[in-house]
Every structure is written in structure tokens, then in C-alpha cells.
C-alpha positions, 0 to 999 in steps of 0.5 A, a space after each residue: 074379107 076373104 081369109 083362111 088361117 091354117 098350117 101349110 104343114 097340116 094335111 088335113 088343112 091342105 086337103 080342105 083348102 083343095 076341096 074348097 077350090 078357093 078363088 085367088 081373092 082369098 088371103 092365106 096365112 100360115 099361122 105358124 110362120 105368120 103369127 096371129 095378132 091380137 086384132 086378128 083373134 078379136 075379129 075372129 071372136 066377133 064373128 064366131 061369138 067366143 074364143 072357146 069356139 076358136 080353141 082346139 081341144 084336140 091339140 097335143 099341148 091341151 093334153 100335155 098341159 093338162 088344161 082339160 082339168 082347169 076351169 078356163 075363161 074366155 080370157 085364158 082361151 084367147 091367151 092360149 091361142 095367141 101364145 101357141 098356134 096349135 091352140 087355134 082350131 084349123 082351118 079358120 075360113 072367113 068370107 065377108 061376115 061368115 066364119 067357118 072354124 075347124 075341120 069337121 065334115 059339117 063345117 067343111 060342107 057348110 063352107 062349101 055350100 056357102 062358097 058355091 051360093 
């Protein structure tokens, strides 16, 4: 499977997609207009190792809901990701059985290296 979960309104996501120059066999899913399903988040968790690793602690809602002062469990992370798309760290790039989560320079470079190998 070759898939990218992203926001088409996010300039960072768009810049990364352009930088990676993905082939046409990638499926792009705009998570705002095409919500993430339980099955999809479970598949991402299997590859990433935890729901927390998929969770964005930089989301505006994270601060507004004061979640940093709560003791969140894996179940909580999953629930928040399913409830609101902003809690998914973006973009999420899946290539076969490899997953790249987020927009850090290190993650983008790793994805680029993997795609070019």
C-alpha cells in the first residue's frame, strides 16, 4: 500500500508532498474531507507502534483542551485522533510496511531516502 494522510489546506503538508515528488500510484487522503476510519487508524498504529506516536501534541485543540495536564492512555489518543483530524500528526506516509509520521526534517529525509532506494 502506498498512501498519504494529509490536509490539503496545510502548506507544510503540500510542501512535503511536492518535495517527495510521489508517484501516481500513491493514494492521497485529505483527512478533513475524508475522515479517518477506525480501521485506518488501527493500521497506522500497527506500523507506528502506538497511537501516541500518531498524535500531534502541537494541535491547537491540545492546548485549548489542556490535554498536556491529563494522563492520556493509548485509548484516549486513539479516540482523540478519531474525533478530530487535527490530532493526527501530519502527514502520515505509508509505503508498504513502512510508516513516516509528521513533518520533522528527519522524518521527511527518512521518507525521501526510503522512496529513492
